[in-house]
C-alpha positions in Angstrom: -20.8 -15.1 30.5 -18.4 -12.3 30.0 -19.2 -10.3 26.8 -16.5 -8.6 24.7 -16.8 -4.9 23.9 -16.0 -5.1 20.2 -15.3 -1.4 19.7 -12.9 -1.4 22.6 -11.3 -4.6 21.4 -10.7 -3.1 17.9 -9.4 0.1 19.5 -6.9 -1.8 21.6 -5.8 -3.9 18.6 -5.3 -0.7 16.6 -3.3 0.8 19.5 -1.0 -2.2 19.6 -0.5 -2.1 15.8 0.2 1.6 15.8 2.9 1.5 18.5 4.4 -1.7 17.0 4.5 -0.1 13.6 6.7 2.7 14.9 9.1 0.1 16.4 9.1 -2.0 13.2 9.9 1.1 11.1 12.7 2.2 13.3 14.3 -1.2 14.2 13.0 -3.7 11.7 10.9 -6.8 12.5 13.7 -9.1 13.8 15.2 -6.5 16.2 11.9 -5.5 17.7 11.1 -7.5 20.7 7.7 -8.4 22.1 8.7 -6.8 25.4 9.4 -3.5 23.6 5.9 -3.7 22.1 4.4 -4.4 25.5 6.1 -1.4 27.0 5.2 0.9 24.2 1.5 -0.3 24.3 1.4 0.0 28.1 0.3 -3.6 28.7 1.6 -6.9 30.0 2.6 -9.8 27.7 -0.4 -11.7 28.8 -2.7 -8.9 27.9 -0.9 -8.4 24.5 -1.4 -12.0 23.6 -5.1 -11.6 24.3 -5.2 -9.6 21.1 -2.4 -11.2 19.0 -0.9 -14.7 19.3 2.6 -13.5 18.5 4.8 -10.7 17.1 4.5 -11.9 13.5 0.7 -11.6 13.7 1.1 -8.0 14.8 3.5 -7.3 11.9 0.9 -8.8 9.5 -1.8 -6.6 11.0 0.2 -3.5 10.1 -0.4 -4.3 6.4 -4.1 -5.4 6.7 -6.6 -2.9 5.5 -9.3 -2.7 8.2 -10.8 0.5 7.0 -10.6 2.2 10.4 -10.2 5.6 8.7 -13.2 5.1 6.4 -13.7 2.9 3.4 -11.2 0.2 2.9 -8.7 0.3 0.0 -10.5 -2.6 -1.6 -13.8 -0.7 -1.5 -12.1 2.4 -3.0 -10.5 0.3 -5.8 -13.9 -1.3 -6.5 -15.5 2.2 -6.8 -12.7 3.3 -9.1 -13.3 0.3 -11.4 -17.0 1.2 -11.6 -16.5 5.0 -12.0 -18.1 6.7 -15.0 -14.9 8.7 -15.8 -12.1 6.1 -16.0 -9.3 8.7 -16.6 -10.2 10.6 -13.4 -10.6 7.3 -11.6 -7.1 6.2 -12.9 -5.4 9.3 -11.6 -7.4 9.0 -8.3 -6.2 5.4 -8.0 -2.6 6.4 -8.5 -3.0 9.1 -5.8 -4.6 6.5 -3.5 -1.7 4.1 -3.9 1.0 6.8 -3.7 -0.5 8.8 -0.8 0.8 6.6 2.1 4.4 7.4 1.0 3.9 10.8 2.7 3.4 9.1 6.1 6.7 9.1 7.9 6.6 5.4 8.9 5.3 3.9 5.7 8.3 3.8 3.4 10.5 1.9 6.0 7.6 -0.5 6.7 7.1 -1.3 3.1 10.8 -2.1 2.6 10.7 -4.2 5.8 7.7 -6.1 4.5 9.5 -6.8 1.2 12.4 -8.3 3.2 10.1 -10.4 5.5 8.0 -11.6 2.7 11.0 -13.6 1.4 10.9 -15.7 4.5 7.2 -15.6 5.4 4.9 -17.3 2.9 1.8 -16.0 4.7 2.9 -12.4 4.5 4.0 -12.9 0.9 0.5 -14.2 0.0 -1.1 -11.3 1.8 1.0 -8.8 -0.1 0.5 -10.6 -3.3 -3.3 -10.5 -3.1 -3.0 -6.8 -2.4 -0.7 -6.2 -5.3 -2.9 -8.2 -7.7 -6.0 -6.2 -6.8 -4.1 -3.0 -7.5 -2.7 -4.2 -10.8 -6.1 -5.5 -11.9 -7.7 -2.1 -11.1 -5.1 -0.1 -13.0 -5.3 -2.5 -16.0 -9.1 -2.3 -16.0 -9.0 1.5 -16.0 -6.4 1.5 -18.7 -8.6 -0.6 -20.9 -11.5 1.8 -20.3 -9.5 4.9 -20.9 -8.0 3.5 -24.2 -11.6 2.6 -25.4 -12.6 6.2 -24.6 -9.6 7.6 -26.5 -8.0 9.0 -23.4 -4.9 6.8 -23.4 -2.8 5.1 -26.0 -4.6 2.0 -27.2 -1.3 0.5 -28.4 -0.1 0.1 -24.8 -0.8 -3.4 -23.4 -3.0 -2.7 -20.3 -1.4 -5.4 -18.1 2.2 -4.5 -18.9 1.5 -0.8 -18.6 -0.2 -1.4 -15.2 2.9 -3.2 -14.0 5.0 -0.2 -14.9 2.7 2.2 -13.3 2.8 0.2 -10.1 6.6 0.0 -10.4 6.9 3.8 -10.5 4.7 4.0 -7.4 6.8 1.4 -5.6 9.9 3.4 -6.5 8.5 6.3 -4.5 8.5 4.1 -1.4 11.9 2.5 -1.8 13.5 5.9 -2.6 11.9 7.6 0.4 13.1 4.7 2.6 16.7 4.6 1.4 17.5 8.2 0.2 17.3 10.9 2.9 17.4 13.6 0.3 14.4 12.2 -1.6 11.2 14.2 -1.1 8.0 12.3 -1.9 6.0 15.5 -1.7 8.1 17.1 -4.5 8.1 13.9 -6.6 4.4 13.1 -6.6 3.6 15.9 -9.2 6.5 14.5 -11.3 4.8 11.0 -11.2 1.6 12.5 -12.5 3.4 14.3 -15.3 5.2 11.2 -16.3 2.0 9.2 -16.5 0.3 12.0 -18.5 3.1 12.0 -21.1 3.5 8.2 -21.2 -0.1 7.3 -21.4 -1.4 10.0 -23.8 -2.5 8.7 -27.3 0.5 8.3 -29.6 3.0 8.3 -26.8 3.4 4.6 -26.9 4.3 4.4 -30.6 7.3 2.3 -31.5 10.2 4.8 -31.6 11.9 2.6 -34.3 9.0 3.3 -36.7 
């Protein structure tokens, strides 16, 4: 019986995903053809389908966290929730979620995923699970920092987490749609905004 070299199989899958990601970022999912992916990957359609059943499965794999560069994002979020210093863990989590915006392909891929999720329930569910884990982690850390007196306890953790993630999401959409937008220049501004917004007393009702 023929055995499968799992390391080689994973490597070939990752190669396909990487070359396809470049095409999806440049042309979008709909305008990228399977034939183009095959040419970019240097393999026949028959060989390609040995690794993925169709183009949509390849697109989904672009957004699956397989931890090929180390710990998965889920593992790093779990570590943040268990960290002894919740304030440092909160800032590290923001950095973790914002860091991919610096990669050239990622902003366009994120916007394309948002478009495709509207017509692809499976992709929408995948992204929703990812978003929920991120929101839950940020909210948990906000509860811990408030209890430690590091952030404003008057801020609702769940609502605040949603706004923190909205600010991070804005980095991706701005980078994808505005050629003059520099994520590198704006990441320090994001941290500054969070410091000022979250500090004790900053969330007081301005009408009072």
